[in-house]
N, C-alpha and C positions, 0 to 999 in steps of 0.2 A: 273453353276450347283453346283459346289463345295460350293460356297457362299450361294446359296439358300437351298441346301440339304446336309449340312456337315455330317450328320449321315449316308449318303449313299456312302460316299467316304472314301476309305482306304488309297489311295495314289494318287498322281497327277503328270502327266508329261506335261510340257509346252515346246514345240519345236518351235523355230523361231516365237515367239509371243511377245505381249506387253500388258500392262494393260491400255494403253491409246495411241491413235494414231491420227494423222492428215493425212488422206489419200488423201488430195487434190493433191499433186504431182503425186500420183499413178493414180488418176482419170484422170489427164491431159495426162499421158502416155497411159492409156487405150483408151482414145478418139482417139489418133493417130493410134491405131490399127484398127479402124473401116474402113471397106472396103479394108483392106490390102489383097493381095493375100496370099495363104496359107503358102508357104515357107518363105516369109518375116515375116509373123506373128509368125511362129514357131521360127525363129531365134531371133525375138524381145523378145518373152517370155523367151527363153533360156538365153538371156543376163541378164534379171531381176532375173531369178530363180537360175542360176548356176554361180559359179566362172569362171574366165577366164581359169584357169588351167583345170577345169573339161570340159569346152566347147571345149578346144583343144583336150582333150582325146576323147570326143564324136565325133569330126570331123574325127578321125582316126579309129573309131569303127562303121562301117556301121550298124551293128545289133543293137547296143545301140542307135545310132542316130535315126534309124527308130522306135524303140520301144518308145523312148521319144517323137518323132515327132507325132506318132500315138496317144499317150496319150493327147497331146495338141489338135490335130485335132478332136478326138472323142468327146471332151468336147463341148456340145451343148449350153453352157452358152453364152448368147449374150453379146455384149459390154455393152448394157444398164443395164444388170443384174449385171455385175461387178461394174459398176458405182453406181448403187443403193446400192449394198452391201458396197462398200467403203464409200459412203456418210453416210449410217446408222452407220457404225463403227465410223466414225469421230464424228458424232453428239451424239451418245448414249453410246458408249463403253468407260467407264472410271471406272475401278475397283481399281485404285491406292489407294484410301483411305481405301479400304476394305481388302487389301492384308494381313494385320496383323491378320485378323480373320481366316486365313487358318491355321489350326493346324495339318493337316496330313503331312507326308513326301512329299516333292515336288522335282522333278527333273526338272531343267530348262536347256535347251540346245539351243545353238545358234552358228552360224558360223561367223567368222570374216569378211568374204566377202559378207555378206548379204546386198543387196541393198534395200530391202523392210523394214526390221526391224533391225536397227542397234543393235549390241550386247550390247550396253550400256543400252538398254531397259531391257535386261535380268539381267544385273548387278543391275539395280535399283530394279527390282522385287525381286531379291535375298536378297537385303538389307532390304526389307520390310516383307518378309515371314519368320517367325521364324524358321521353320524346312526345309529350302530349301538347295539344293545342286546345284551348278552351274557348267556346263561343256561347255566350249567354244571350238569349233573345229576350229583350225587354218586353214585358207584358204578356208573354206567351205562357199557356198552361202546360199540362203534362203531355198532351198529344201534339207536340210541336210539328211533327211531320204533316199534320193536317192543318192545324191552325196557322202555322207560319211556313207553309210548304215552299213558297218562292225563296225565302231566305235559307231554309234548310237545304233545298235542292241546289241552290247556287253555292252554298258553303261546301256541301258534299262534292259537287262537281269540281270545284277548285282544289279541294283536298285530294281527290283521286288523281287529278292531273299532275299534282306535285308529287304524289306518292305511288304512282302506278308502276 
């Protein structure tokens, strides 16, 4: 959207993302989830989404576990939908050559324990986007907005105050 309509964007936040990805390993992992019973599927998703430290915290907090579990189970996205989305991203999503065209302030955030998008992707995007700020959250997994919500929210709040 930012590349297609730069006049409509004042600032941009990119969390746990990349400008180019090969989702083939992710597709293979998703296929393994097909037909899994619910609790096993939830635990498999948790392993991919969250750091080991956060998962250990969740094990001790029944309320948090149930809340996150319910979020996974309420998702009616089928395995084939995830596979189609991951395939499409692999085949069509590559904005690397266009990153330098982004002129608005950009906040890029990633976690060092992200198993889906390695933080080096964020470092590469930061190197290509002229007005970008990079925040790497030590020990956080892929879903940093949940796992490290206080740090993420404070960083976003500060970024918006500076770039509103």
